[in-house]
N, C-alpha and C positions, 0 to 999 in steps of 0.2 A: 308148473315145473318147467325149467328151462331145458333146451336141447343143445348139446355141444356137438359141433361138427369136427370130425377127425379125418385126416387124410394121411398120405405118406409123401415122402420127399419127391417122388417122381411127378407130383402135380406141378412141379416147377414154378410154384409161387415163391417169390423171394421172401426172406425173413420179414422185410418191411410190409409186404402184402399180407402175409399171414397175420401179422400184428394188426394191420389195418382192418382186415375182414374178421378178425377174432376167430381164427381157425387153428385147431391143434394139429401138429404134424409129427409123425414118427419117421425118422430117417432110415433109409437103406444105407448100405456101406459099399465103399469102393476100395479095392486093394491094388496097389502098385507094388508088386513083389510082396515084401513083408510089411510095407507101410499100409495102414488102414485109415480111412477117412470116413466120417459121417457126411453123407450127401447133403449139400447146401449148408451144413452146420460147420464143418471143419475144412470144406473145400469149395471155394466159390467157382463159378463157371469159367471165368477167364483163366485162373490158375490151372484149372483142370485141363483145359484144351492145350495149354502150353505143355503140361506134363504128358498129355496123350500123344501129341505130335512128336515128342522126343522119346517116347517109350518104345522099346524093342518088342514088347509083347503086349497084347490087349489086356487092360486091367480086368480083374474079376469083380463081380458085384454079388451082394448077398441081401436077402430080404430081412426085415426085422423078425425077431423071434416072437412067438405068441406071448411070452412074458413081457416083452417091451410094450406090446399093445395092451396087455392086461393091466399093467401099471397105470396107464393113462385112463383106461376104462374104469378101473376101480376107484381112482381118485374122483372122477366125475360122478360116479354113482354115490360116493360118500358125500359129495357136495349137493346131492339131491337132484342131479341132472340126468336126463336121458342122453343117449349117444347115437349118432348116425355116423358111421365110418365108411368113407368112400375111397376106392382104390383103383389102381391101374388094372387093365385087363388081366383076368385070371389065366388067360392063355399065353401071357407074356412073362408072368412072374408068379411066385407062390405067396406074394404079399397078402393078397385077398384071403388065401387059405389060412395064413397066420392070424389074421384078424378074426376069422371065423372060429379058430381054435381058442383064441383068447376069450371070445364071447362065450363059448361053450364051457371053458374053465370056470368062468364066473357064474354060469348058469343063471343069467339075468334076462328077463323079457324086456328090459329097457335098453338093450343094445341091438342096433340094426346095422348089418354090414352089407354094403352095396358093391357089386362088381361094375365098375364104370365102363368096361368094355372099350376103353380108350387109353391114352397115355399123355404125358406132359401136360400142357395147359388145358387139354381136354378134360382131364381129371380135375384140374384146378377150377375150371368153370363150373363143373358139376358141384364142387364143394362150395363155391361162392353162391350158387343158386340155392343150395341147401341151407346155407346160413341165412340167406334172405327170407326163406320160408320159415326158419326158426324165429327170426325177428318178428315175423308176422303172427307168431303164436301157434304155428302148426305143431302137431305132435310128432314125435320121432317116427312113429309108424306111417303117418301120412307123408312126411318128408321122404322117407325111404321109398314109398310107393311111387311118389311123383318123380323122384330122381331116377328110379329104375325105368320108368316109362321114357324119360329123357334119353336114356342110353340107347333106345331103339331108333332115335332120330339124330343123334349126334354124328357128325361127319368130320373126319380127320384126314386131311390131304397134306402130304408133305413131300418135299423134294430133297434129295441128298446128293452131295458132291460125288460120292462113291458108295457102292454097295459093299465094299470090303468090310466095313465094321459090322453091318448086319450079318454078313456071311460068317465072319470070324466068331461072332457071338451066337451063332446058331439060330438066328431069328429069320433067316431066309436061306434057301438052298443055294449051293454053289452054281447050279445051272442058271438060276435067276440072276445071280450076281454078275454073270458075264455081260448082261445088258449094258452096264455102265462103262465097259471097257472099250467100246467101239465108237470112234469118231466123236469123242467128247459128248456122248449122249448121257443125259442126266435123267435118272428114273424119277418118276412121280409115283408115290406109293399111297395107299390108304389102308385103313383098318376095316376089315369086314368081320363083323361079329367078334371083334377083339383080336383078329389075326392080321398080320401084315401081308398085304397082297399088292402086286403091281397094278398100277392104274393107267399110266401113260408114260411117255418119254419125250424129252425135248433135247435140242442141241444147245448146250450151254445153260448155266444157271440163270442168266439174265432172262431167259424165256420161261423159267419154271413158275414163278409166282404169277406172271400174266396168264399162263395156261390154267393155273388153279382158279384165278379170278374168272377166266372165261367159262370154266365149268360151272361155277356158282351162278353166273349170269344165265347160262344156258338152261339151268333148272328153273329160272324165273322166280327166284327167291327174293323176298323183300326182307332185308336184314335190319331195317330201321328200328325195329322193336326188339332186336336180339342182342344178347350178350355173346360176343364172339371172342376168339383168342388167337394170338399170333405168338409163336415162340421161335427163337433163333439160336443156333449153336455158335455163338460168338459174342461180340460186344453189343451193348445196347444201342450204340450209335448206328451200327449196321442194321440192327433190328428196326430202328426208327424209320429208316429209309423204306423198308418193306411195309411197315405200318402205315406210312403216308400214302403209299400206293393203294393199299386196301381201303383206307378211308376215302380216298378220291374216287375210286372205282365202284365201291360197294356200299359206302355210307352206313356202316353198322351202327346200331344205336349206342353200343358201348363196346370198346375193344380193349381187352387186357393184353398187354405186351410184356413178354418176359424172355429170359434166356433159358435155353435147355441145359439142365443141370448135368452133373457128372454121371449119374446112373443111365439115364436115357441117352446122354451124349456118348457113352461107351459103345452103344450099339448103332447109332446113326452117324457119328463122326462130325467134325467141324464143318460149318457151312450149311448145315441143314436148316431149312425153313419150313414151318408148319402153320397151317391155317385151320381153325376149328370153328364150325358153325352148326346150326341145326336145320335139318331138312324138314321144316314144318311151316 
């Protein structure tokens, strides 16, 4: 019995990557006024950031409905497959809950839903690792258990140009948002048990990724056998510059580089760079 890996669009794996890794994706939605777009499906990152910087109001986002998940789950069950569905932190979105409701609607013991406790390419990496376990012949139950353990060690450090988008989106308090308004100080944030928390601050974005790299080195981690991720809220050309820095300084065994899509980008804003690794 094969195992199908399902995730949502906030994994920030491009359509080409999803096809390459053979991972199913359910998109969230982004609303610019009355216009609605499916994340990554109808709105690519570059176009999104152009619209975001021109918008007078922050776009709205919405999670997939349980029915949208159930449609994919049901199709995979009918094909004789088990399902492992991996999603961004349940403390950041109701997407995980929608997938759980879909599982309960189908009342199937062959569907396993995992709270990734992370976001963006962090979720994407978990999905890729799950797919590789599936290709090794592991059962859905074993894959879900292994990925759940991985969520305890995944680390997500990211730097933003401004905290305004996190503040407007209700992901961080107005008091914490004032950090970035002083002397060109750029906050470095991390996810703690799926919740965005301040980690450090640097003066200027040029110092942000070096500070993240410094933190990884300080932990004494050897990333040579790790699958790591880097995501950037902007063009792939700019992302590649950050990726080269990571490769030179940390030598990860494998580095997935992608853009931050429209849903995550709504809350972190353009210019954000994130590095994801495992503390193990």
